[in-house]
N, C-alpha and C positions, 0 to 999 in steps of 0.2 A: 452627572452628565453635564457637559458644558453647553452653553447657549450662545449663539452669535450676539456680539455686542461691540462696542467701540474698541475693545481690546483685541477683537478677532477680525481685524480689518485687512490683513495682509501687509501691513506696514511694520517693518522691523523696528525694534527699539533696543538701544544699548544702555546698560548701566555700568558705571566704572567705580572702582575703588583702587587703593594703592597697589594691592596684590592680586587684583582680578578684573576681568571685564566679561560681561555676559550680554549676549545678543539673543533676543527672542523674536519670533514671528509666529502668528497664528492666523489661519484663514479658513473660512467656511467653504466646503466643497460639496456640490450636488452630485455625490457619488457614494456608493457603499464603502465602508471601511475596507472590505476585502479587495475592492477595485484599486483603491489608493495604495494599499499594502503591496499588491502585486506589482504596481508600477515602481514603487519606491524600492523594492527588493530585486528588481530585474537589473542586475549589474550590467549585463551586455547592452542594454537599451538606454541606460541612464543618460549618456551624452547626447542621444538623439532628441529627447524631449526637454532636456534641462539645459538652457542656454548659459548657465553659470558653471557647469562642469564640462571641461574639455576632454577629460579621460577619467575613467573609473574601471579598474580591473581588480580581480581577486575573487575570493569565494565568500559566500555569506554563511559562515558558521562561527559559533563562539570561538574566539581566539584566532580566527583567520585574519590575514593581512589584506588590506585594501590599499591600492595605489591610487592617489587622487591628484588630478591637476585641475585647478579652477581658474576662473577669470581674474581672481584676486592677485595671482602671481604667475604670469605666463612662463617663467623660467624654472619654476620649482614644482617638483612632485612631492606631495606629502604622503606619509604612511600612517594609516590608522589601523586599529585592531577592533574587531567586533567584540564588544564586552557584554552585550545583552541583546537577546532576541526574544520577543514575546508576541508572536503573530496573533492577530493582525493589528496589534495596538502599540508596540514600542520596540525601538531599535536604538542602541547606543554604540557610538564609535569613540575610541580614545587614542591619544598618542602622547608621547612625552613621559616625563617623570613627575609624579605629583609633588615632590619636594622642590624640584628646580623650576620646571615649567610644564604644564600639562594642558591639553585640550580635551574637552569632553563634549561631544555632540549628541544630543538626544532628539529623536524623531518620535512623535506620538500621533496616533490617530484615534480620535474618540468618536463613537457613534453619536449622531444627532438626528432626532426624530426617527422616522422609519428607514429611510434609505440614504441619508446624508452623513457627512463626516466633518469633523473639525481637525485640521492638521496643525501640529505645532512643531517648531524646530527651535532648539535652544543650544547655544554653544557657550560654554564657560571656559575661559582661559585663565589660569591661575598658577601660583607658585612663587617661590622666593625670588626668582629672576624676573617676575612679571614687570616690575617697575622699569627694568632695562629694556625688555623685549617689546612690550606693548606700545611704546613710543614709536617703534619702527614698523608697526603693523598697520595695514589700511583699515578703514572703517568697513564693517560688514553689512551695515543696514541695507544699502541698495541691493547688494548681492542676495541677501536673505529674502528680501521682499520679492525679488525676481524669481528665486528658487520656488517660493510658495506659489506665486502666480503661474509659473510654468507647470507645476504639479497639478494645480487646480484645473488649468486648461486641458491638460492631457487626460486627467481622470474624468472630467465631465464629458469629453468627446467619447471616451470608451464606454462610460455609463449609458449615454444616449444610444450608442450602437448596440449595446447589450439589451437595452429596453426595446429597441426596434426589432431585434432578432427574436426576443421573447414574444412580442406581440404578433409577429408573423407566424410563429409556431402554434398559436392558439386557433 
């Protein structure tokens, strides 16, 4: 089980090598993992709560295609495929060709204490064409940090509402 610390502060960090770049962010969320998972996997509502995603469409099944338009490139839609789903703890999106250039985005939700979560997002860009392509790609740190903060804010509001509803039913 993870514990909140200086690495789980909601600030994205990027590491680079010649043939890859990896951006990570983790954030503590005062909401149950099931609440975070439900938000993260509600494709139709994604662009409402997430200021970094302008459009997300598709189906959430292994092998399904997702169309994504983010604030990183307003002109381009990216296509990702769902390669892993493990509710309510992990989801992985992929695109590209692992030999030439590939993107692998992992979303994780770990339980913390009784009713809280630690959310993590990791994107690895890699392949033989990475030295050529990565030089033209924007930095992801600010966008990843905002994504995590947006998810935290949405999840905590929903968790508070759920707690209020539960207390009124008693």
